[in-house]
Structure formats: structure tokens, C-alpha cells
N, CA, C and O of each residue as an XYZ file, in Angstrom:
416
protein
N    -156.823     15.835     13.543
C    -157.185     16.266     14.779
C    -157.628     14.699     15.216
O    -157.748     14.624     16.438
N    -157.809     13.852     14.752
C    -157.969     12.321     15.436
C    -156.596     11.878     15.775
O    -156.443     11.191     16.785
N    -155.672     12.171     15.101
C    -154.383     11.280     15.107
C    -153.748     12.157     16.612
O    -153.081     11.507     17.417
N    -154.009     13.517     16.841
C    -153.673     13.929     18.247
C    -154.437     13.311     19.507
O    -153.940     13.048     20.602
N    -156.087     13.097     18.997
C    -156.667     12.594     20.059
C    -156.122     11.151     20.292
O    -155.942     10.769     21.449
N    -155.875     10.398     19.310
C    -155.488      9.068     19.720
C    -154.115      8.924     20.266
O    -153.783      7.911     20.881
N    -153.237     10.017     20.030
C    -151.966      9.993     21.049
C    -152.314     10.526     22.408
O    -151.529     10.383     23.345
N    -153.662     11.239     22.566
C    -153.489     11.490     24.095
C    -154.488     10.469     24.875
O    -154.515     10.389     26.103
N    -155.173      9.823     24.144
C    -156.034      8.343     24.782
C    -154.943      7.747     25.138
O    -154.858      7.488     26.338
N    -153.687      7.312     24.165
C    -152.751      6.418     24.207
C    -152.042      6.884     25.802
O    -152.006      6.156     26.795
N    -151.582      8.121     25.708
C    -150.944      8.436     26.746
C    -151.627      8.231     28.369
O    -151.019      7.921     29.394
N    -153.060      8.515     28.199
C    -153.750      8.366     29.170
C    -153.838      7.024     29.798
O    -153.824      6.786     31.006
N    -153.934      6.160     28.796
C    -153.902      4.750     28.789
C    -152.820      4.295     29.792
O    -153.009      3.621     30.805
N    -151.535      4.834     29.280
C    -150.288      4.445     29.939
C    -149.694      5.172     31.003
O    -148.515      5.052     31.338
N    -150.667      6.059     31.620
C    -149.913      6.963     32.578
C    -149.352      6.182     33.771
O    -149.861      5.204     34.318
N    -148.154      6.831     34.081
C    -147.481      6.213     35.206
C    -148.171      6.020     36.767
O    -147.792      5.352     37.730
N    -149.267      6.846     36.586
C    -149.881      7.086     38.032
C    -151.612      6.706     37.527
O    -152.284      7.326     36.703
N    -151.996      5.532     38.308
C    -153.498      5.342     37.933
C    -154.343      6.302     38.689
O    -153.962      7.043     39.594
N    -155.633      6.182     38.162
C    -156.789      7.253     38.624
C    -156.796      6.963     40.152
O    -156.664      7.849     40.996
N    -156.969      5.601     40.440
C    -157.469      5.366     41.810
C    -156.082      5.798     42.787
O    -156.248      6.313     43.893
N    -154.967      5.571     42.331
C    -153.715      5.818     42.895
C    -153.989      7.671     43.261
O    -154.049      8.169     44.386
N    -154.098      8.295     42.116
C    -154.321      9.683     42.267
C    -155.295     10.046     43.367
O    -155.013     10.743     44.342
N    -156.705      9.391     43.053
C    -157.809      9.842     44.086
C    -156.930      9.459     45.449
O    -156.796     10.423     46.203
N    -156.372      8.346     45.852
C    -156.097      7.994     47.042
C    -155.402      9.166     47.617
O    -155.845      9.757     48.602
N    -154.183      9.545     46.932
C    -153.301     10.888     47.113
C    -154.141     11.790     47.758
O    -154.117     11.882     48.985
N    -155.004     12.578     46.955
C    -155.906     13.329     46.975
C    -157.066     13.314     47.904
O    -157.836     14.209     48.252
N    -156.978     11.982     48.229
C    -158.256     11.719     49.318
C    -159.520     12.053     48.392
O    -160.338     12.799     48.930
N    -159.744     11.736     47.416
C    -160.992     11.741     46.936
C    -161.676     10.354     46.760
O    -161.131      9.278     46.510
N    -163.240     10.675     46.981
C    -163.845      9.326     47.248
C    -164.790      9.019     46.408
O    -165.170      7.858     46.254
N    -165.397     10.277     45.612
C    -166.172     10.222     44.399
C    -165.814     10.153     43.077
O    -164.642     10.462     42.861
N    -166.520      9.819     42.066
C    -166.166      9.831     40.762
C    -166.638     10.828     39.936
O    -166.736     10.691     38.716
N    -166.970     11.942     40.615
C    -167.403     12.967     39.555
C    -166.288     14.076     38.603
O    -166.493     14.889     37.702
N    -165.248     13.684     39.225
C    -164.187     14.487     38.572
C    -162.977     13.495     37.830
O    -161.869     13.952     37.546
N    -163.307     12.308     37.610
C    -162.402     11.166     37.323
C    -162.269     11.795     35.611
O    -161.050     11.800     35.441
N    -162.753     12.181     34.636
C    -162.197     12.453     33.590
C    -161.495     13.891     33.525
O    -160.824     14.211     32.544
N    -161.682     14.724     34.599
C    -160.717     15.869     34.929
C    -159.399     15.390     35.411
O    -158.353     15.710     34.845
N    -159.453     14.529     36.581
C    -158.463     13.863     37.243
C    -157.337     12.949     35.881
O    -156.117     13.104     35.834
N    -158.004     12.196     35.074
C    -157.318     11.777     34.355
C    -156.589     12.678     33.028
O    -155.865     12.239     32.134
N    -156.985     13.839     33.222
C    -156.678     14.628     31.962
C    -155.603     15.537     32.774
O    -154.684     16.048     32.132
N    -155.696     15.733     34.076
C    -154.694     16.459     34.618
C    -153.529     15.451     35.039
O    -152.437     16.020     35.052
N    -153.484     14.234     35.354
C    -152.376     13.544     35.422
C    -151.739     13.655     33.890
O    -150.519     13.802     33.819
N    -152.418     13.598     32.810
C    -151.568     13.394     31.507
C    -150.787     14.699     31.199
O    -149.653     14.721     30.722
N    -151.604     15.892     31.562
C    -150.801     17.089     31.563
C    -150.018     17.462     32.438
O    -149.242     18.370     32.143
N    -149.978     16.899     33.736
C    -148.891     16.982     34.602
C    -147.674     16.255     34.327
O    -146.547     16.675     34.589
N    -147.971     15.057     33.744
C    -146.881     14.252     33.309
C    -146.151     14.894     32.256
O    -144.967     14.589     32.112
N    -146.661     15.708     31.528
C    -146.035     16.474     30.213
C    -145.229     17.741     31.005
O    -144.028     18.004     31.072
N    -145.958     18.149     31.352
C    -145.340     19.383     32.128
C    -143.981     18.863     32.872
O    -142.895     19.046     32.323
N    -144.057     18.325     33.916
C    -142.965     17.713     34.765
C    -141.539     17.050     33.893
O    -140.378     17.103     34.299
N    -142.000     16.458     32.655
C    -141.034     15.909     31.602
C    -140.657     17.170     30.885
O    -139.554     16.978     30.372
N    -141.042     18.226     30.660
C    -140.672     19.416     30.028
C    -139.841     20.107     30.915
O    -138.767     20.605     30.580
N    -140.268     20.141     31.923
C    -139.518     21.068     33.217
C    -138.047     20.364     33.141
O    -137.004     20.954     32.859
N    -138.174     19.070     33.430
C    -136.935     18.142     33.562
C    -136.170     18.003     32.176
O    -135.108     17.380     32.191
N    -136.541     18.436     31.205
C    -136.112     18.181     29.729
C    -135.894     16.647     29.456
O    -134.927     16.206     28.835
N    -136.691     16.046     29.877
C    -136.711     14.599     29.423
C    -137.948     14.338     28.227
O    -139.143     14.565     28.418
N    -137.436     13.887     27.148
C    -138.386     13.536     25.902
C    -138.955     12.117     26.290
O    -140.154     11.866     26.176
N    -138.086     11.252     26.728
C    -138.587      9.868     26.644
C    -139.622      9.703     28.057
O    -139.291      9.992     29.207
N    -140.625      9.291     27.723
C    -141.455      8.808     29.227
C    -140.814      7.753     29.640
O    -140.492      7.829     30.825
N    -140.453      6.626     29.009
C    -139.527      5.586     29.736
C    -138.499      6.016     30.754
O    -138.451      5.636     31.923
N    -137.657      6.885     30.134
C    -136.745      7.668     31.067
C    -137.377      8.192     32.063
O    -137.294      7.631     33.155
N    -138.172      9.413     31.915
C    -138.746     10.028     32.947
C    -139.395      8.957     34.106
O    -139.243      9.157     35.311
N    -139.968      8.062     33.684
C    -140.761      7.049     34.646
C    -139.537      6.438     35.711
O    -139.801      6.106     36.867
N    -138.429      6.368     35.231
C    -137.317      5.412     35.908
C    -136.837      6.831     37.142
O    -136.195      6.547     38.153
N    -137.161      7.936     36.912
C    -136.611      8.743     37.856
C    -137.358      8.745     39.059
O    -138.586      8.673     39.084
N    -136.477      8.843     40.262
C    -136.732      8.684     41.435
C    -138.178      9.492     41.976
O    -139.113      8.983     42.595
N    -138.046     10.716     41.587
C    -138.917     12.076     41.969
C    -140.158     11.928     41.049
O    -141.248     12.157     41.574
N    -140.127     11.576     39.750
C    -141.048     11.767     38.802
C    -142.386     11.454     39.423
O    -143.247     12.331     39.485
N    -142.572     10.363     39.837
C    -144.206     10.139     40.209
C    -144.635     10.975     41.332
O    -145.829     11.277     41.355
N    -143.924     11.373     42.204
C    -144.374     12.660     43.569
C    -144.536     13.812     42.683
O    -145.662     14.309     42.701
N    -143.460     14.483     41.724
C    -143.535     15.513     41.112
C    -144.969     15.792     40.352
O    -145.727     16.741     40.554
N    -145.154     14.576     39.314
C    -146.551     14.268     38.722
C    -147.539     14.526     39.683
O    -148.249     15.478     39.360
N    -147.820     14.016     40.726
C    -148.933     13.615     41.948
C    -148.776     15.217     42.540
O    -149.834     15.726     42.908
N    -147.883     15.816     42.625
C    -147.806     17.404     43.642
C    -148.367     17.941     42.451
O    -149.486     18.342     42.772
N    -148.163     18.166     41.192
C    -148.469     19.151     40.045
C    -150.351     18.951     39.985
O    -151.141     19.891     39.899
N    -150.631     17.825     40.041
C    -152.066     17.375     39.872
C    -152.861     17.689     41.256
O    -154.084     17.814     41.310
N    -152.108     17.780     42.207
C    -152.769     18.291     43.444
C    -152.748     19.807     43.175
O    -153.905     20.221     43.235
N    -152.063     20.581     42.960
C    -151.940     21.999     42.939
C    -152.764     22.223     41.855
O    -153.541     23.140     42.122
N    -152.934     21.762     40.705
C    -154.019     22.171     39.698
C    -155.530     21.788     40.179
O    -156.530     22.377     39.768
N    -155.544     20.648     41.170
C    -157.042     20.850     41.341
C    -157.276     21.500     42.484
O    -158.456     21.789     42.687
N    -156.323     21.880     43.457
C    -156.822     22.418     44.651
C    -156.714     23.967     44.262
O    -156.998     24.741     45.176
N    -156.360     24.504     43.092
C    -156.326     25.975     42.538
C    -156.824     26.170     41.257
O    -156.082     26.822     40.521
N    -158.200     25.669     40.640
C    -158.636     25.608     39.892
C    -158.769     26.981     39.231
O    -158.525     27.201     38.045
N    -159.160     27.827     40.079
C    -159.523     29.112     39.563
C    -158.413     29.990     39.716
O    -158.564     31.022     39.062
N    -157.261     29.925     40.409
C    -156.076     30.512     40.476
C    -154.655     29.791     40.674
O    -153.804     30.091     41.512
N    -154.596     28.813     39.750
C    -153.108     28.262     39.490
C    -151.789     29.060     39.797
O    -151.697     30.145     39.221
N    -151.015     28.777     40.413
C    -149.935     29.504     40.782
C    -148.819     28.924     39.671
O    -148.044     28.040     40.037
N    -148.764     29.410     38.405
C    -147.969     28.192     37.675
C    -146.321     28.413     38.053
O    -145.542     27.470     38.189
N    -146.010     29.612     38.173
C    -144.707     30.403     38.380
C    -144.058     29.229     39.706
O    -143.074     28.492     39.745
N    -144.986     29.478     40.511
C    -144.467     28.599     42.168
C    -144.250     27.156     41.535
O    -143.157     26.597     41.448
N    -145.596     26.593     41.063
C    -145.373     25.376     40.738
C    -144.022     25.129     40.023
O    -143.160     24.421     40.544
N    -143.855     25.714     38.840
C    -142.671     25.452     37.749
C    -141.498     25.579     38.802
O    -140.619     24.721     38.724
N    -141.400     26.400     39.628
C    -140.166     26.280     40.370
C    -139.902     25.114     41.246
O    -138.785     24.618     41.398
N    -140.890     24.742     41.762
C    -141.105     23.595     42.806
C    -140.556     22.164     41.878
O    -139.720     21.361     42.291
N    -141.207     22.102     40.647
C    -140.745     20.930     39.910
C    -139.648     21.268     39.390
O    -138.943     20.260     39.387
N    -139.074     22.174     38.921
C    -137.745     22.422     38.461
C    -136.457     21.924     39.474
O    -135.336     21.521     39.162
N    -137.130     22.135     40.909
C    -136.046     21.497     41.990
C    -136.296     20.105     42.255
O    -135.375     19.496     42.798
N    -137.468     19.403     41.954
C    -137.497     18.352     41.953
C    -136.828     17.584     40.700
O    -136.297     16.494     40.914
N    -136.841     18.108     39.441
C    -135.888     17.623     38.262
C    -134.724     17.708     38.386
O    -133.988     16.931     37.778
N    -134.205     18.730     39.253
C    -132.507     18.985     39.560
C    -132.401     17.527     40.077
O    -131.622     16.684     39.631
N    -133.270     17.352     41.054
C    -133.060     16.236     42.159
C    -132.975     14.559     41.350
O    -132.314     13.570     41.670
N    -133.746     14.735     40.441
C    -133.998     13.574     39.049
C    -132.555     13.122     38.776
O    -132.026     12.053     39.081
N    -131.931     14.402     37.994
C    -130.782     14.752     37.270
C    -129.776     13.851     38.228
O    -129.118     12.953     37.701
N    -129.700     14.043     39.269
C    -128.642     13.966     40.460
C    -128.261     12.341     40.212
O    -127.161     11.789     40.229
N    -129.438     11.866     40.006
C    -129.148     10.299     40.038
C    -129.100      9.419     38.724
O    -129.339      8.224     38.548
N    -128.690     10.472     37.827
C    -128.609      9.681     36.316
C    -127.042      9.197     36.236
O    -126.635      8.581     35.251
């Protein structure tokens, strides 16, 4: 269990999007949901990498649309906490990943 926790914390510390950057994108100016946002950033990065079928975080971070895809995913998750439409989100992120692969 601790091994998985340390991997999660390491991933969170090395995120391609800072908490301040994400809060600015979402226009959030309070600190109440900071931990939630950090967790959503990590989850969204993993989701986007899975959809793009990219295993290396370093490779993913070099993609032109990677950052906006992650930010969009976090926005969808924060805006639809009760009723996240994962199918539509997956379709949009898949479109973005196709755009990523065009520039390989």
C-alpha cells in the first residue's frame, strides 16, 4: 500500500500542470479544494495518457495538446462532480490524442 502511495505522491509532485496554473484556468481563487484539484490533475494526466496510448510521461508532456487535454479533463471533472459524462470526455480526449499523434 505504501509503495502505491509514494508513487502517487511522486506523480503529483512532478505534474505537468501546477496547482496555481490549474486554479487560474478554472478561475478558482480559494484554497478549499486544493487537494481535490491536485488529485484530479494526476488522475486526468493518467486518463489522457491512457487514451493517447502513451506510457511515458516524458513523451506525453512533449505533445502539443497534452496540457490542454489534461486541463480540459480536470475542468469537466470539477464542473460535473455529480454527473461526469465520461463517454463524451473520452471522445473529446481521444480527438485531442489523434492531434497529438499527427505531430510525431
